[in-house]
BADO-588493 format. One record per residue (C-alpha): residue in three letters; x, y, z. Coordinates in steps of 0.5 Angstrom, whole numbers, plus 500, padded with zeros to 3 digits. Example, Ala and Ser with C-alpha at 12.3 -4.5 7.8 and 13.67 -1.06 7.14 Angstrom:
BEGIN
 residuo   u   v   w
     Ala 525 491 516
     Ser 527 498 514
***
This chain:
BEGIN
 residuo   u   v   w
     Unk 574 246 404
     Unk 580 241 403
     Unk 581 241 410
     Unk 574 239 411
     Unk 575 233 405
     Unk 581 231 409
     Unk 577 230 415
     Unk 571 227 412
     Unk 576 222 409
     Unk 580 221 416
     Unk 573 219 419
     Unk 571 215 413
     Unk 577 211 414
     Unk 576 211 422
     Unk 569 208 421
     Unk 571 203 415
     Unk 574 197 419
     Unk 567 197 424
     Unk 563 198 418
     Unk 566 192 414
     Unk 566 188 421
     Unk 558 189 421
     Unk 557 188 414
     Unk 561 181 414
     Unk 555 179 419
     Unk 550 179 413
     Unk 548 173 409
     Unk 553 171 404
     Unk 548 174 398
     Unk 546 180 402
     Unk 554 181 404
     Unk 556 181 397
     Unk 551 186 394
     Unk 552 191 400
     Unk 560 190 398
     Unk 558 193 391
     Unk 553 198 393
     Unk 558 201 398
     Unk 563 201 393
     Unk 568 196 396
     Unk 568 191 390
     Unk 566 191 383
     Unk 560 187 380
     Unk 565 181 380
     Unk 567 182 387
     Unk 574 185 386
     Unk 576 190 391
     Unk 575 197 389
     Unk 575 204 392
     Unk 570 208 393
     Unk 563 210 397
     Unk 560 216 399
     Unk 562 222 403
     Unk 561 219 410
     Unk 558 226 413
     Unk 553 222 417
     Unk 559 218 421
     Unk 563 224 421
     Unk 557 227 425
     Unk 556 221 430
     Unk 564 221 432
     Unk 564 229 433
     Unk 557 228 437
     Unk 561 224 442
     Unk 567 228 442
     Unk 561 234 443
     Unk 559 230 450
     Unk 566 230 452
     Unk 567 223 450
     Unk 572 220 445
     Unk 570 219 438
     Unk 570 211 439
     Unk 564 212 444
     Unk 561 214 437
     Unk 563 209 433
     Unk 557 204 434
     Unk 553 210 432
     Unk 557 212 426
     Unk 556 205 423
     Unk 549 205 425
     Unk 547 211 421
     Unk 551 209 415
     Unk 548 203 415
     Unk 541 206 415
     Unk 543 211 410
     Unk 545 206 405
     Unk 539 202 406
     Unk 535 208 404
     Unk 539 209 398
     Unk 538 202 396
     Unk 530 203 396
     Unk 531 210 393
     Unk 534 208 387
     Unk 529 203 386
     Unk 523 207 387
     Unk 526 213 383
     Unk 528 208 377
     Unk 535 211 378
     Unk 540 206 374
     Unk 546 210 376
     Unk 549 212 383
     Unk 557 215 384
     Unk 558 213 377
     Unk 556 206 377
     Unk 550 202 376
     Unk 545 201 382
     Unk 544 195 385
     Unk 537 194 382
     Unk 539 195 375
     Unk 544 190 375
     Unk 541 185 381
     Unk 534 186 380
     Unk 528 189 385
     Unk 528 184 390
     Unk 536 184 391
     Unk 535 191 392
     Unk 530 191 397
     Unk 532 185 401
     Unk 539 188 402
     Unk 536 194 404
     Unk 532 191 409
     Unk 538 187 412
     Unk 542 193 413
     Unk 537 196 417
     Unk 536 191 421
     Unk 544 190 422
     Unk 544 198 424
     Unk 540 196 430
     Unk 544 190 432
     Unk 550 194 432
     Unk 547 199 437
     Unk 544 194 442
     Unk 551 190 442
     Unk 555 197 443
     Unk 558 197 450
     Unk 556 204 452
     Unk 551 207 457
     Unk 546 210 452
     Unk 546 204 447
     Unk 538 202 448
     Unk 537 210 448
     Unk 541 210 441
     Unk 537 205 438
     Unk 531 208 440
     Unk 533 215 437
     Unk 535 211 431
     Unk 528 207 430
     Unk 525 214 431
     Unk 529 217 426
     Unk 528 211 421
     Unk 520 212 422
     Unk 521 220 420
     Unk 525 218 414
     Unk 520 213 412
     Unk 514 218 413
     Unk 518 223 409
     Unk 519 218 403
     Unk 511 217 403
     Unk 510 224 403
     Unk 515 224 397
     Unk 511 219 393
     Unk 504 222 395
     Unk 506 229 392
     Unk 508 225 385
     Unk 500 225 384
     Unk 498 232 387
     Unk 498 239 383
     Unk 497 243 390
     Unk 503 241 394
     Unk 505 247 398
     Unk 512 249 400
     Unk 511 248 407
     Unk 509 241 406
     Unk 515 240 402
     Unk 519 243 407
     Unk 516 238 412
     Unk 517 232 407
     Unk 525 234 407
     Unk 525 234 414
     Unk 523 227 415
     Unk 526 224 409
     Unk 533 228 410
     Unk 533 232 416
     Unk 531 226 421
     Unk 537 222 420
     Unk 542 227 420
     Unk 539 230 426
     Unk 540 223 429
     Unk 547 223 426
     Unk 549 229 430
     Unk 546 227 436
     Unk 547 219 437
     Unk 554 219 439
     Unk 552 224 445
     Unk 547 219 446
     Unk 551 213 447
     Unk 556 217 451
     Unk 550 219 456
     Unk 550 226 455
     Unk 545 231 458
     Unk 539 232 455
     Unk 541 240 453
     Unk 547 237 449
     Unk 543 232 445
     Unk 537 237 444
     Unk 542 242 441
     Unk 546 237 437
     Unk 540 234 434
     Unk 537 241 433
     Unk 543 243 429
     Unk 543 236 425
     Unk 536 237 423
     Unk 537 244 420
     Unk 543 241 417
     Unk 539 236 414
     Unk 534 241 411
     Unk 540 245 408
     Unk 543 238 405
     Unk 536 237 402
     Unk 536 244 399
     Unk 543 244 396
     Unk 541 236 393
     Unk 535 239 390
     Unk 539 244 386
     Unk 544 239 384
     Unk 539 235 382
     Unk 537 240 377
     Unk 543 244 375
     Unk 549 239 378
     Unk 555 237 373
     Unk 554 230 371
     Unk 561 228 371
     Unk 561 231 379
     Unk 554 228 381
     Unk 554 222 377
     Unk 547 223 375
     Unk 544 226 368
     Unk 543 233 368
     Unk 536 236 370
     Unk 535 229 372
     Unk 530 231 378
     Unk 526 235 373
     Unk 526 230 367
     Unk 522 225 373
     Unk 518 232 374
     Unk 520 231 382
     Unk 516 236 386
     Unk 523 238 389
     Unk 524 244 394
     Unk 526 249 388
     Unk 521 247 384
     Unk 515 248 389
     Unk 518 255 391
     Unk 518 256 383
     Unk 511 254 382
     Unk 508 257 389
     Unk 512 264 389
     Unk 514 265 382
     Unk 509 269 378
     Unk 508 268 370
     Unk 515 263 370
     Unk 512 259 376
     Unk 505 258 372
     Unk 508 256 366
     Unk 512 251 370
     Unk 506 248 373
     Unk 503 247 367
     Unk 509 243 364
     Unk 509 239 370
     Unk 502 237 369
     Unk 502 236 362
     Unk 503 228 361
     Unk 507 229 355
     Unk 514 225 354
     Unk 519 231 356
     Unk 524 232 350
     Unk 531 235 352
     Unk 529 242 350
     Unk 522 242 354
     Unk 527 240 360
     Unk 532 245 359
     Unk 526 250 358
     Unk 523 248 365
     Unk 530 249 368
     Unk 530 256 366
     Unk 523 257 369
     Unk 525 254 376
     Unk 531 259 375
     Unk 527 265 373
     Unk 522 264 378
     Unk 527 264 383
     Unk 527 257 385
     Unk 535 256 385
     Unk 536 263 389
     Unk 531 261 394
     Unk 534 254 395
     Unk 541 256 396
     Unk 539 262 400
     Unk 535 258 405
     Unk 540 253 405
     Unk 545 258 408
     Unk 539 261 413
     Unk 538 253 415
     Unk 546 253 417
     Unk 546 259 421
     Unk 540 257 425
     Unk 544 250 426
     Unk 550 255 428
     Unk 546 258 433
     Unk 543 252 436
     Unk 550 249 437
     Unk 552 256 441
     Unk 547 255 446
     Unk 550 248 448
     Unk 556 247 452
     Unk 560 244 446
     Unk 567 244 446
     Unk 570 250 441
     Unk 574 245 437
     Unk 568 240 436
     Unk 564 246 434
     Unk 569 249 429
     Unk 569 242 426
     Unk 561 241 426
     Unk 560 248 423
     Unk 566 247 418
     Unk 562 240 416
     Unk 556 245 415
     Unk 559 250 410
     Unk 562 244 406
     Unk 555 241 405
     Unk 552 248 403
     Unk 557 249 398
     Unk 559 242 395
     Unk 558 240 388
     Unk 556 233 389
***
């Protein structure tokens, strides 16, 4: 685990100069907000250290190496996927009403909804510029790949919002939603470096399939942490997803497969009452009793195993395959 975290940190440091150079192309107001959101400054513009795990940039760099190129070939892709990821986070925080991310106030909470929306939009546009400016053989194909991934990401978000108004969401529908909302960008991240390097279709498809499975594993673990995660580690309140009555994967499994506890949970999800702490704790217990937590963690491991099989079917160098699999294991065992 420590080696993986070190690898992620090294990847983040490798991408950071290029990320800063890209973000510096934004207008001054958007640039200042992006710097804060990315953890580079505080609200007053003073330098800070922080930021996310940089899983997607690490995948992009490794995918270039999987195609036999140097990691620098994947650098424009690493920057682009991280920009798209943060575009989605800026909008997600606003849509979900989350006032804290990574132990700091979210952008919309301190700068308003318009600033969060516009800065996110600026980062999305910048991602495509970075790819189209890349001096790599697959730059245009990589931009197309990312554009398609963003379309899938948005489709997943649309479904996620629509599910809030429905009481009959199936597990297959929920998995499809997660495949768009989370899986699409991780799939693109795992393939984009190879696309930039002009890799053969077989390699690109194997890496994209691995990333898609990894994305579902990521979302399954994320949903577990959204209910039972330790706030001091996750940066979010305990039971935050349940408090918002989100139809996450473990909740949907519990409702559709969980017998009597699932039926009681379904009633609570639709009762419309303001949820006090005792009620939320009871709901978390019901998800657990109905098998939602155990299923989600087991399914995350199944998805990781499926992704491993896809890598084994492609001619990915042994060291790169080992690093990709170590990253996958980190994702399904992480605590934040």
